[in-house]
matplotlib code that plots the C-alpha trace (Angstrom):
import matplotlib.pyplot as plt

x = [-3.2, -5.6, -6.8, -5.8, -8.6, -6.7, -7.0, -3.9, -4.8, -4.8, -1.4, 0.2, -1.4, 0.1, 3.5, 3.3, 2.4, 5.5, 7.6, 6.1, 7.3, 4.4, 5.5, 5.1, 3.5, 0.8, 0.0, -0.2, -2.5, -4.9, -5.0, -5.0, -2.0, 1.3, 4.6, 5.8, 3.0, 3.8, 7.4, 6.5, 4.3, 7.2, 9.6, 7.2, 5.5, 8.0, 8.6, 5.4, 2.5, -1.1, -1.3, 1.8, 0.5, -2.8, -1.0, 1.3, -1.7, -3.4, -0.2, 0.2, -3.4, -3.0, 0.2, -1.5, -4.3, -2.0, 0.1, -3.2, -4.0, -0.5, -0.8, -4.2, -2.9, 0.2, -2.0, -4.3, -1.2, 0.1, -3.3, -3.5, 0.0, -0.8, -4.0, -2.3, 0.6, -1.5, -1.9, -5.5]
y = [6.4, 5.5, 1.9, -0.2, -1.2, -4.5, -7.4, -9.3, -12.2, -9.9, -8.4, -11.8, -13.1, -10.2, -10.8, -14.5, -13.7, -11.6, -14.4, -16.7, -14.5, -12.3, -8.8, -6.3, -3.7, -6.1, -7.0, -3.3, -2.6, -5.4, -4.1, -0.5, 0.4, 2.1, 0.2, 2.2, 0.7, -2.8, -2.4, -1.0, -4.1, -6.2, -4.6, -4.8, -8.2, -10.5, -13.6, -13.3, -15.8, -14.8, -15.3, -13.3, -10.5, -10.3, -10.3, -7.5, -5.4, -5.9, -5.0, -1.8, -0.8, -1.4, 0.6, 3.5, 3.4, 3.3, 6.2, 8.2, 7.4, 8.4, 11.7, 12.5, 11.7, 13.8, 16.7, 16.3, 16.2, 19.4, 21.1, 20.0, 21.2, 24.6, 24.9, 23.9, 26.2, 29.4, 31.6, 32.3]
z = [0.3, -2.5, -2.5, -5.6, -7.9, -8.5, -6.2, -5.0, -7.3, -10.3, -9.4, -8.9, -12.1, -14.1, -12.6, -13.4, -17.0, -17.3, -15.8, -18.4, -21.2, -22.1, -23.1, -20.3, -22.6, -23.6, -19.9, -19.0, -22.0, -20.9, -17.3, -18.2, -16.1, -16.9, -17.2, -14.1, -12.1, -13.3, -12.4, -9.0, -8.4, -9.5, -7.1, -4.2, -4.8, -6.5, -4.4, -2.4, -2.6, -2.3, 1.5, 2.1, -0.1, 1.7, 5.1, 3.8, 2.8, 6.1, 8.0, 5.9, 6.6, 10.3, 10.3, 8.6, 11.1, 14.1, 12.7, 12.4, 16.1, 17.2, 15.4, 17.0, 20.5, 19.9, 18.9, 21.9, 24.2, 22.7, 23.1, 26.8, 27.5, 26.0, 28.0, 31.3, 30.7, 30.3, 33.4, 34.2]

ax = plt.figure().add_subplot(projection="3d")
ax.plot(x, y, z, "-o")
ax.set_aspect("equal")
plt.show()
């Protein structure tokens, strides 16, 4: 997954501006993102403070890394089973 060019602080600031009454289109224009991206941020990050947002990102990164490790080990296991199963 591609890393966001926006920091957690910038995302939360944009969401707070929208809560304060600023037009969503104007916020998106300033940040250079689409409204779909803004609403995806809103769905994902509403109700989180900065510390929770950072923790969420760290957990997602760790989960991605662990899934990659599991996939590699599963592939290695399949290769070893295939090698042992062959008759010499």
